[in-house]
Legacy VTK file of the C-alpha trace (Angstrom):
# vtk DataFile Version 3.0
C-alpha trace
ASCII
DATASET POLYDATA
POINTS 310 float
-16.129 -6.726 -13.988
-13.253 -5.070 -12.122
-11.097 -2.851 -14.313
-9.570 -0.116 -12.187
-7.616 0.732 -9.049
-7.372 4.231 -7.588
-4.336 5.789 -5.960
-5.201 9.105 -4.312
-2.719 11.449 -2.622
-4.471 13.995 -0.389
-2.221 16.994 0.147
-2.686 20.276 1.920
-2.767 22.141 -1.402
-4.162 19.641 -3.873
-5.616 16.151 -4.139
-3.868 14.034 -6.771
-5.781 11.183 -8.408
-4.248 8.259 -10.249
-6.415 5.797 -12.171
-4.663 2.458 -12.734
-5.530 -0.775 -14.488
-5.336 -4.085 -12.635
-1.666 -4.432 -13.577
-1.015 -1.103 -11.831
-0.298 0.699 -15.067
-1.242 4.376 -14.843
-4.130 5.146 -17.190
-4.919 8.724 -16.211
-4.068 11.280 -13.552
-5.455 14.631 -12.495
-5.729 16.839 -9.447
-8.150 19.153 -7.731
-7.592 21.873 -5.091
-7.913 20.790 -1.456
-10.804 22.629 0.189
-9.720 22.893 3.830
-12.522 25.220 4.881
-14.813 24.142 7.715
-12.194 21.771 9.146
-11.843 19.920 5.860
-15.418 18.676 5.845
-15.787 19.201 2.081
-12.780 17.086 1.109
-14.688 13.796 1.144
-17.442 15.158 -1.108
-14.859 16.506 -3.549
-13.104 13.154 -3.713
-16.317 11.247 -4.354
-17.399 13.724 -7.035
-14.060 13.434 -8.841
-14.188 9.634 -8.740
-17.773 9.474 -9.993
-16.949 11.911 -12.802
-14.033 9.847 -14.103
-15.430 6.369 -13.362
-19.239 6.504 -13.337
-19.454 2.687 -13.048
-18.115 2.338 -9.524
-18.537 -1.440 -9.587
-15.584 -1.536 -12.021
-13.189 -0.267 -9.329
-11.341 -2.994 -7.409
-10.179 -0.722 -4.602
-8.906 2.640 -3.433
-5.656 3.608 -1.740
-5.138 6.961 -0.020
-2.121 8.877 1.225
-2.715 11.595 3.830
-0.319 14.149 5.412
-0.512 12.872 8.975
-0.144 9.781 11.170
-2.212 6.740 10.222
-2.875 3.727 12.441
-4.438 0.720 10.725
-6.043 2.972 8.069
-7.486 5.274 10.752
-6.473 8.962 10.935
-6.291 10.191 14.558
-5.351 13.734 13.545
-4.294 15.508 10.366
-3.473 19.138 11.063
-2.802 20.013 7.416
-6.358 19.031 6.467
-8.136 20.083 9.656
-9.160 16.466 10.326
-9.446 14.720 13.667
-10.582 11.145 14.315
-11.325 10.365 10.676
-12.161 6.804 9.654
-11.838 7.259 5.902
-12.688 3.648 4.914
-15.888 3.747 6.979
-16.886 7.136 5.550
-16.368 6.050 1.946
-17.450 2.404 2.059
-21.115 2.960 1.218
-20.634 6.035 -0.960
-18.232 4.161 -3.229
-19.852 0.750 -2.698
-16.458 -0.771 -1.974
-14.827 -2.554 0.974
-11.285 -2.248 -0.356
-10.357 1.198 0.959
-6.929 1.602 2.535
-5.047 4.571 3.999
-1.394 5.348 4.711
0.740 8.303 5.713
1.764 10.281 2.621
5.520 9.859 3.169
5.087 6.107 3.668
2.901 5.875 0.598
5.433 7.800 -1.502
8.082 5.383 -0.262
5.915 2.477 -1.406
5.701 4.045 -4.849
9.467 4.434 -5.117
10.005 0.941 -3.683
7.768 -0.913 -6.117
7.800 1.318 -9.204
10.521 3.963 -8.886
14.124 4.194 -7.711
13.901 1.098 -5.502
12.048 -0.977 -8.084
11.695 -4.607 -7.068
13.134 -4.201 -3.565
11.255 -5.087 -0.385
13.310 -3.063 2.115
13.395 0.601 1.172
13.466 3.913 3.042
12.706 7.319 1.580
13.602 10.756 2.909
11.657 13.580 1.291
13.451 16.922 1.530
10.929 19.622 0.725
9.396 22.383 2.805
9.832 19.930 5.667
11.398 16.481 5.949
9.206 13.419 5.558
10.250 9.801 5.851
8.726 6.518 4.783
10.053 3.043 5.561
9.075 -0.206 3.871
10.165 -3.426 5.586
9.652 -6.752 3.824
7.209 -5.070 1.461
5.043 -3.523 4.193
4.827 0.014 5.535
6.360 0.484 8.969
3.737 2.436 10.942
4.647 2.055 14.606
2.480 2.320 17.711
1.007 5.759 16.941
1.655 5.886 13.210
4.835 7.922 13.592
7.530 5.317 12.910
10.400 6.682 10.854
9.807 10.376 11.522
13.492 11.000 10.917
12.765 14.667 10.199
12.541 15.086 13.967
15.811 13.348 14.770
17.869 15.813 16.831
21.032 16.522 14.835
21.860 20.234 15.193
23.248 20.324 18.730
25.611 23.298 18.438
23.224 25.747 16.767
19.712 24.433 17.463
16.781 26.057 15.680
13.173 25.724 16.792
11.282 23.211 14.645
7.581 23.315 13.751
7.130 20.376 16.130
8.155 22.628 19.042
11.495 20.932 19.693
14.888 22.313 18.675
17.667 20.999 16.468
15.536 18.661 14.347
16.825 17.427 10.985
13.987 19.370 9.377
15.550 22.653 10.529
18.810 21.986 8.656
17.954 19.668 5.741
14.689 20.937 4.271
14.608 23.796 1.769
14.048 26.093 4.744
16.805 24.295 6.629
19.325 24.935 3.843
18.549 28.639 4.132
18.860 28.410 7.929
22.416 27.120 7.579
23.228 29.862 5.079
21.850 32.592 7.344
24.019 31.353 10.212
27.209 30.977 8.164
27.078 34.100 6.015
28.123 36.456 8.812
31.354 34.572 9.443
32.303 34.094 5.807
35.503 35.857 4.710
35.475 37.154 1.176
32.741 37.566 -1.384
30.028 35.069 -2.256
27.660 35.293 -5.207
24.910 34.596 -2.704
25.458 38.068 -1.241
24.084 39.498 -4.495
20.643 38.074 -3.645
18.851 39.321 -0.518
17.207 35.977 0.293
18.750 33.160 -1.765
16.647 30.033 -2.184
17.885 26.504 -1.576
18.126 26.049 -5.346
20.263 29.180 -5.694
22.533 27.941 -2.926
22.988 24.597 -4.681
23.570 26.289 -8.025
26.252 28.486 -6.478
27.864 25.461 -4.834
28.001 23.649 -8.176
29.844 26.693 -9.568
32.409 26.452 -6.764
31.206 29.225 -4.452
32.947 28.525 -1.139
30.161 29.705 1.160
27.558 27.735 -0.768
29.773 24.629 -0.619
30.063 24.985 3.151
26.291 25.153 3.443
25.718 22.119 1.212
28.389 20.055 2.952
26.908 20.793 6.374
23.428 19.808 5.206
24.845 16.626 3.641
26.495 15.764 6.960
23.145 15.905 8.736
21.324 13.934 6.033
24.086 11.338 5.851
23.883 10.866 9.623
20.111 10.416 9.373
20.666 7.777 6.685
23.090 6.036 9.055
20.406 5.932 11.777
17.935 4.438 9.309
20.593 1.983 8.126
21.265 0.519 11.564
17.601 0.411 12.615
15.765 -0.942 9.562
18.639 -2.004 7.235
17.100 -1.009 3.875
18.808 -2.041 0.665
18.094 1.423 -0.763
17.501 4.852 0.748
15.712 7.132 -1.717
16.161 10.906 -1.459
13.160 12.804 -2.818
11.529 16.213 -2.621
12.534 19.542 -4.102
15.990 19.585 -2.478
16.811 16.262 -4.180
16.718 18.067 -7.547
20.325 19.003 -6.779
20.927 15.485 -8.106
24.214 13.584 -7.893
25.949 16.697 -6.570
24.056 16.179 -3.291
23.647 12.393 -3.420
27.411 11.803 -3.687
28.023 13.909 -0.588
25.326 12.113 1.408
26.638 8.723 0.308
30.180 9.666 1.361
29.037 10.717 4.841
26.930 7.573 5.144
29.809 5.250 4.237
32.068 6.891 6.817
29.487 6.241 9.536
27.772 3.031 8.464
27.841 -0.217 10.395
29.752 -2.802 8.367
26.721 -5.024 7.779
24.715 -2.157 6.266
27.457 -0.330 4.391
26.236 -1.603 0.997
22.955 0.321 1.299
22.577 2.467 -1.810
21.499 6.091 -1.626
19.733 7.232 -4.780
17.549 10.066 -6.040
13.801 9.538 -6.410
12.490 8.971 -9.932
8.704 9.319 -9.686
8.548 12.948 -8.576
5.053 14.078 -7.612
3.572 10.794 -8.875
5.155 8.710 -6.101
2.134 9.240 -3.850
-0.502 8.015 -6.292
1.591 4.974 -7.257
2.194 4.087 -3.624
-1.447 4.619 -2.691
-2.478 2.202 -5.427
0.020 -0.315 -4.037
-1.912 -0.269 -0.733
-4.697 -2.088 -2.572
-2.246 -4.804 -3.636
-0.838 -5.184 -0.115
-4.044 -5.109 1.912
-6.757 -5.999 -0.601
LINES 1 311
310 0 1 2 3 4 5 6 7 8 9 10 11 12 13 14 15 16 17 18 19 20 21 22 23 24 25 26 27 28 29 30 31 32 33 34 35 36 37 38 39 40 41 42 43 44 45 46 47 48 49 50 51 52 53 54 55 56 57 58 59 60 61 62 63 64 65 66 67 68 69 70 71 72 73 74 75 76 77 78 79 80 81 82 83 84 85 86 87 88 89 90 91 92 93 94 95 96 97 98 99 100 101 102 103 104 105 106 107 108 109 110 111 112 113 114 115 116 117 118 119 120 121 122 123 124 125 126 127 128 129 130 131 132 133 134 135 136 137 138 139 140 141 142 143 144 145 146 147 148 149 150 151 152 153 154 155 156 157 158 159 160 161 162 163 164 165 166 167 168 169 170 171 172 173 174 175 176 177 178 179 180 181 182 183 184 185 186 187 188 189 190 191 192 193 194 195 196 197 198 199 200 201 202 203 204 205 206 207 208 209 210 211 212 213 214 215 216 217 218 219 220 221 222 223 224 225 226 227 228 229 230 231 232 233 234 235 236 237 238 239 240 241 242 243 244 245 246 247 248 249 250 251 252 253 254 255 256 257 258 259 260 261 262 263 264 265 266 267 268 269 270 271 272 273 274 275 276 277 278 279 280 281 282 283 284 285 286 287 288 289 290 291 292 293 294 295 296 297 298 299 300 301 302 303 304 305 306 307 308 309
């Protein structure tokens, strides 16, 4: 008798497991460190061990959904730098070990977007985009209830939209001026480092040698002029990126997640204002909201893969 569904979010630091019932209600969750030694060869064994420990009767599991930090094409992983993987067919590798044919894989940002679309901030909507502002910038897009993957699994990589033309910074992708360089937590600090030299007058940020993105937002909320300039510039870039998403995929909701989104309505209002000034008339009613699932978005979305493809 089938009783469970797994949603598993494989990250570069930890692997998050979510055990769900058949109604997709979360029963239990836990995580284990990601062992990336030896080109990530031990990750599969660790996943199987964790599953067998928590659900010894594998025939009770309906299916497994996985999110991974890299491009995915039809559940196949061509390369995943953060895990050391290359040419990994996860369903084929796990099929016999878990005695299950229902094994599905998606990019982690797409999977998180699925979670927010079906369970979180976009609950009940079939056209949702999510921009995750963390160490980098990740994007997931759900169209008519399905993940938008693209030809090489890189559809919606809005983090690499070129936005910073006047003061381009080299991105981890090797290009310059990407959204990631001015909208991630690192990007917020990049803007601050460029602006601080031209600022006239004192800023509370000068009292800290290397202010974090959170400290910059906190200062902006208290009215610090330099911090406000930094936040407004970042919001301009993010709002423009939302505009690009709006005219290409026309979501009803764009969810802002990741650590930077913890700035809350203070940031969301600014992004929404920029978006409305730019938006095409037919897509101007797109809502921009903060994520609600936090770190659980990935496991919820991974479980949803079983519903979609199973």
